[in-house]
C-alpha distance (Angstrom), angle and dihedral (degrees) to the residues before:
residue distance angle dihedral
M1 . . .
A2 3.77 . .
L3 3.78 139.7 .
I4 3.80 105.4 -132.2
L5 3.79 133.2 -179.1
N6 3.82 108.1 -145.5
I7 3.81 124.3 -158.9
E8 3.82 127.8 -167.5
T9 3.83 122.0 -177.2
S10 3.81 103.9 140.1
T11 3.83 95.6 115.5
S12 3.81 137.2 16.4
V13 3.81 87.6 -62.0
C14 3.80 115.6 93.8
S15 3.76 108.6 -164.2
V16 3.81 140.1 166.8
S17 3.79 127.2 -176.6
I18 3.77 140.9 175.9
G19 3.78 117.7 -134.3
N20 3.79 123.0 -168.3
G21 3.77 115.9 -171.6
G22 3.79 90.8 -20.8
K23 3.80 93.4 -51.8
L24 3.80 124.8 114.6
T25 3.80 110.7 -113.3
D26 3.80 102.4 172.2
F27 3.79 140.9 -26.3
E28 3.80 145.8 -171.6
E29 3.79 122.2 -151.8
A30 3.78 142.1 168.1
E31 3.77 135.8 168.3
G32 3.78 123.8 -138.0
Q33 3.78 138.8 108.5
K34 3.80 120.4 -102.8
T35 3.80 95.6 13.3
H36 3.81 101.3 96.9
A37 3.80 95.7 91.1
S38 3.80 92.2 55.9
Q39 3.82 98.9 35.3
L40 3.79 104.7 42.9
T41 3.79 99.8 71.6
V42 3.80 90.3 39.1
F43 3.81 90.3 56.0
I44 3.80 91.1 48.6
D45 3.80 92.0 50.6
K46 3.82 91.3 48.1
L47 3.79 92.6 52.6
L48 3.79 93.3 46.9
K49 3.81 93.2 49.9
R50 3.81 94.8 42.3
N51 3.80 92.2 50.8
R52 3.82 94.9 37.5
L53 3.78 92.4 -121.6
K54 3.78 135.8 142.0
I55 3.78 120.6 -145.4
Q56 3.83 88.1 -114.6
D57 3.82 89.2 63.2
F58 3.81 91.1 71.6
D59 3.78 122.9 92.9
A60 3.81 93.3 -150.6
L61 3.77 147.3 -12.8
A62 3.81 121.9 -121.6
V63 3.78 125.0 -161.5
S64 3.77 133.1 -174.8
K65 3.81 100.5 -116.6
G66 3.81 100.3 -166.5
P67 2.90 165.3 -164.7
G68 3.77 98.0 -138.9
S69 3.79 142.0 76.9
Y70 3.80 112.0 2.4
T71 3.78 93.0 -143.4
G72 3.79 94.8 44.3
L73 3.79 93.0 48.8
R74 3.79 92.5 48.7
I75 3.80 91.2 52.6
G76 3.79 93.9 48.4
V77 3.78 96.3 44.7
S78 3.82 95.7 43.8
T79 3.81 90.6 49.6
V80 3.79 92.4 50.1
K81 3.80 92.4 46.6
G82 3.80 90.9 51.1
I83 3.80 92.8 50.3
A84 3.81 91.7 44.2
Y85 3.80 92.4 53.8
A86 3.79 93.6 45.4
A87 3.81 96.2 46.1
N88 3.82 97.6 30.8
L89 3.81 92.3 -124.0
P90 3.82 127.6 154.3
V91 3.81 119.1 -115.5
L92 3.79 130.5 -135.7
A93 3.82 116.1 -159.2
I94 3.81 111.3 -155.6
N95 3.79 125.4 -165.1
T96 3.81 105.7 -114.7
L97 3.79 94.3 -138.3
D98 3.80 93.3 47.4
A99 3.80 89.0 52.4
M100 3.81 89.5 52.3
V101 3.81 90.4 51.4
S102 3.80 91.6 48.5
G103 3.79 91.1 50.6
F104 3.79 93.0 45.3
V105 3.80 92.9 51.5
K106 3.81 89.5 54.7
T107 3.82 92.3 46.0
A108 3.80 93.8 47.6
L109 3.79 92.3 50.6
Q110 3.81 92.2 47.5
M111 3.81 91.4 48.9
K112 3.82 91.3 43.0
W113 3.78 92.5 -125.7
E114 3.77 118.7 168.3
T115 3.82 111.5 -84.9
K116 3.80 105.3 162.3
N117 3.79 111.8 107.7
H118 3.81 89.6 1.4
I119 3.80 130.9 125.4
I120 3.81 130.4 -160.2
C121 3.80 120.7 -133.2
P122 3.83 116.7 -179.5
L123 3.81 112.9 -157.9
L124 3.80 124.1 -161.7
D125 3.77 121.0 -174.8
A126 3.80 116.2 -106.3
R127 3.82 108.6 163.9
R128 3.78 137.8 -54.9
M129 3.83 105.1 -18.2
E130 3.79 93.7 -20.5
V131 3.78 122.4 110.6
Y132 3.77 139.3 177.7
A133 3.79 107.4 -121.4
C134 3.77 147.4 159.1
M135 3.80 134.4 176.5
R136 3.78 130.3 -134.1
D137 3.78 134.1 167.3
F138 3.80 121.4 -130.1
Q139 3.80 90.7 -88.4
M140 3.83 88.2 58.2
N141 3.81 91.5 -110.8
E142 3.79 111.5 155.7
I143 3.81 115.4 -110.7
M144 3.79 95.4 164.2
E145 3.78 127.6 9.4
T146 3.79 121.9 -126.1
Q147 3.79 108.8 -77.3
A148 3.78 145.5 138.9
I149 3.81 114.4 -96.4
V150 3.77 135.3 -172.6
I151 3.79 105.6 -135.3
D152 3.80 122.4 -141.6
E153 3.79 135.7 154.0
N154 3.82 91.9 -82.2
T155 3.80 98.1 50.3
F156 3.83 110.4 124.2
S157 3.82 89.4 -4.5
K158 3.81 95.3 139.3
L159 3.79 92.4 45.4
L160 3.81 92.5 48.0
Q161 3.79 89.6 57.1
Q162 3.81 89.4 64.9
K163 3.79 106.2 24.7
K164 3.77 138.7 40.2
I165 3.78 112.5 -126.4
Y166 3.79 128.5 -154.4
F167 3.81 106.8 -147.7
V168 3.81 110.5 -162.3
G169 3.79 135.1 173.2
N170 3.78 142.8 57.0
A171 3.83 95.0 -54.9
T172 3.80 96.6 57.2
E173 3.79 95.9 95.8
K174 3.79 95.4 56.0
V175 3.81 91.9 41.4
S176 3.80 92.0 50.8
T177 3.81 89.9 59.9
V178 3.81 91.6 66.5
L179 3.79 104.6 20.2
Q180 3.79 106.3 67.1
H181 3.79 120.1 166.0
K182 3.79 134.8 138.2
N183 3.82 90.3 -121.4
A184 3.80 94.2 52.5
I185 3.82 112.8 98.2
F186 3.82 114.7 -169.9
I187 3.81 121.4 -158.5
S188 3.79 109.0 177.5
D189 3.81 99.7 175.6
F190 3.81 96.2 61.9
L191 3.81 102.0 97.5
P192 3.80 137.0 165.8
S193 3.80 111.1 -73.8
A194 3.78 137.0 170.3
K195 3.80 85.4 -122.5
H196 3.80 88.7 69.0
L197 3.80 90.5 53.9
V198 3.80 94.6 61.6
G199 3.79 100.3 82.6
I200 3.78 98.2 35.5
S201 3.81 93.6 46.2
E202 3.81 90.4 53.0
T203 3.81 89.4 53.7
A204 3.81 90.8 47.8
F205 3.81 89.8 50.1
M206 3.80 92.6 51.4
N207 3.82 88.7 50.2
K208 3.82 90.3 48.1
Q209 3.80 92.6 -124.4
F210 3.78 95.3 164.4
V211 3.80 123.8 156.9
D212 3.77 128.5 -136.6
V213 3.79 100.9 -103.7
A214 3.81 92.6 -154.5
Y215 3.80 93.6 59.9
F216 3.80 104.0 25.7
E217 3.81 116.1 118.9
P218 3.82 131.6 175.0
F219 3.79 118.7 -87.5
Y220 3.79 97.0 -114.2
L221 3.82 100.7 166.2
K222 3.80 84.4 -154.3
D223 3.79 97.8 136.7
F224 3.75 96.1 57.8
V225 3.77 138.0 139.6
A226 3.79 105.9 -138.2
T227 3.79 109.4 -124.2
K228 3.73 141.5 176.7
P229 3.81 116.0 -121.1
R230 3.78 117.2 -103.4
D231 3.79 136.2 -169.7
L232 3.81 94.6 13.5
L233 3.81 92.5 142.1
K234 3.80 90.4 54.2
K235 3.79 90.2 53.1
I236 3.82 92.5 49.6
S237 3.80 90.1 50.0
K238 3.80 90.3 51.2
N239 3.83 91.9 50.0
N240 3.80 91.4 49.7
K241 3.80 91.7 51.9
T242 3.81 92.1 53.3
K243 3.82 94.6 53.0
């Protein structure tokens, strides 16, 4: 069990949470562009004072590493690196989309939403009709790795014929205008949050998945070749056979 300070700044949401043994203890969060630089340290100070903690009390720091907003990621990562150096704390770098999946799995189970034969696809806005995306099933098995995709009316068409897909994130509204299918479920208000980092950062801590603070950089996905996903059905079939 670990006491972890979690930081999420990959989108317009600025969020900080405290996780203790994989359970959410407290959090601060606000949404708004161009406020991360001023809010992030304020949120951290609030949480420390409210919970009567010092930064040295934590076992590790966890940060959402991207993909996402360049500016937001830089602020989050630079803040974490500064704290880590000052307090001599290890750092966990969590894929933003994986954290969203982890949080959505927990939410769906709590809300008793349908999960059988369903897949989760977080979507973060890149530019025009491009998005950052990945796909996982409800056991966190990888269906599609994190990548940048150009969305059109045929994206995921074969997969949608066999599976229902929860599309979540800040790019769902623009994607829903071109990707229309009865098995596509769009949830636009499920966004990256430090709350979603709590469980996955605890797992990363237990597996000692620490990064080298001196060399760690955000996962920008900026030098990408936009692609369309291939062979997703083959990957699902492989995952099913290994269960």
